[in-house]
N, C-alpha and C positions, 0 to 999 in steps of 0.2 A: 338282272334278268337271268333266268336259268336256261342253260343249254339243254338240248334234247337228250332224253335218256331212252332206254329201250321200252319203257312201260307203255308209251302212247301207241307205238306200232304193234305191240303185243296185244293190247286190249282191243285194238281196232283192225287186226290183221285181215279178217274176212271182208269187212266193209271197205277197207282201203284197197284191197286187191280187186274188188268188184268195180270200184270207181276207176282205178288205174287202168284196168284192162280195156275200158271203154273209150279212152282218150289217148291218141298217139300224135299229139301236136308237135312233138320233137322229130318226127320222121324226116323232114327235109334236112335237119341238122345231122341226123344219123347218116343219111345218104351222103352228105358232104364229107363227114368223118370217114366213111367207108371208102371213098374215092382214094384215100391215101393209105389204106390198110392192105397189106399183101394178102393174096388168096390163102385162106386157111389160118391167117394170123389169129393168135389167141388174144382175147380182150378181157380186161378186168373191169367189172361193173361194181363200183362202190356205192352202196345204197341200192342194191338191186331189187329190193322188194321180193315179190314172188315170181320174178322173171318175165312178167308181162308189162308192156308190150315190147320193150326194147330187146330183151335177150332172146325172145322167140324170133324176132326179126333177124338178129345176128346169127343165130343157130341155123335158120332156114337158108342163110346165105353162105353157109359152110365154115363159119367161125366157131372156134372153141370159146367157152366162156368160163371165167372164174368169177363167181358172184359173192359179194360180201354184204351182209346186212346185220344190223344190231338186233333184229327181231327174229327169234327162233321160230315162231309160228309161220312167218313169211318164208323163211328158208325151207321149212318143212314142205310148204306148198310147192316151192320151186323144185325141190328134189323129186317130188311126186310127178311133176310135169315133165321135167327134163333130167332123167336119172343119169344120163351119160356125161353131164357137165359137173363142174366142181363148185359146190355150194357150201359156204362156210358162215357160221354165226360169228360175227366179229365187229369190233368198233374201228372205224376208219382212222381214228386217232392213234390206235395202238397196234393194229394188225401188222403182222410180219409177212413178207413175201420172199420166197426162195427162188424166184425166177423173174425174167423180164417179160414185158408185154408189148405187142404191136400197137395197142391202144388202150386207153383208160377212159371210162365214162363215169362222171359223177353228176348225174342229172337229178335235180331237186334233192340233193343230199348234202353237198359241201356247205350250203348256206345254213344248215342246221348247227354248224359249229361256230364257236366264238372266234373273234378276230385272231388271237394268237394261234389257236388250233388250225385255222385256215392257212395261216402263214406256214406252219409246220407241215400241213398236209400237202401244200403245193410242192415243197421241197421233197417230200417222201414220194409223191407221185412221179416227179421228174426222175428220181433215182430208179424207179421201177420201169421206166419206159426204155425200150430198145432204141438205138439210134434211128432217127427219123420217125419215131413213134408219135402218135397223136393223143392229145388230151382234150376232151370235150366236157365242159361244165357250164353251169349257169349260176348267176349271182343276182344280187340286188343292183339297182342303178347307181347307188352312192354309198359312201361310208355310213354305217349306222347299225342299229339293232331295232328289231320290231317283234311284237307278239301278234301272230295271226291266230286263226281259229280253224280247227278241223274236227269234225264229229263232236262239236260242242265243247271242245277242250282247247286251252291255249297251246300255241305251237311257236317255238322260238325260231327266229331267223336273224342272220347277221350278214353284213357285207363289208368288204373293203371298198375303197374308192377305185374307180376304173384306172386311175393313174398308178395306184399301188398294185393292183392285179398285174398290170402290164410290166411294172418294174420287177415284181416277184417272179414272174415267168421268165423274164430276161436274165435275172440273177441266177436262175436254176437251169440255164441252158435251154430255154424254150423260146420260140418266136411266135407271135400271134399271127395265125393264118387268116382268121376271120373273127369279127366281133360285131355284135348288134346289140344296141340298147333298146329295151322295150319292144322287142320284135313281136308284132301283132300276130304273125303267123305261128309263133311259138307261145301263144297265150300271154303275151306282154313281157316275156322273160328277157333278161339280159344274158346273152350267150357268148361264150368264149371257145374258140378252137385254136389250139396251139400245137406246135410241133417241136420235138426234141431236136436240137441242132448238133449234138455230138454224144 
């Protein structure tokens, strides 16, 4: 199975943005995440798309955003909408950060990476978090790979097992604050909220 490349979200940037803006099923999890984020804390959004709806919500609540997405057209839309924020075209597998963050969100993005890249990404995200910083991401319910479909094209997904996610988080100095498998209020997603312990 082939991991995601930039082509899919470049070809379908406008359509994806239109669909994405209309659904904010993750809002309860974002609210839970923000309970632990200090006022004005800067948040890294990995796989930010065009900044809707998550980043608009964060910005309206006084947070700075650094948004990373592999799709240049989506980043261009985000820059047009929110010019005061930091938007970068980049691959979450290789992007470098020169600062820490109060929180990191990887919603509907981490699961586009293969197993080894997810393991590496968890370690990288932990290294970017400030002490007590929060990580919010979603995964599949069990170890495996799958090919879904979006806009008539195949779309790669992968997941580690819940046991491995928990172990990887603990190994990288994070503790699980909340976890839900198949959360119907989040569109059936499996969601993880973890906090940096040191």
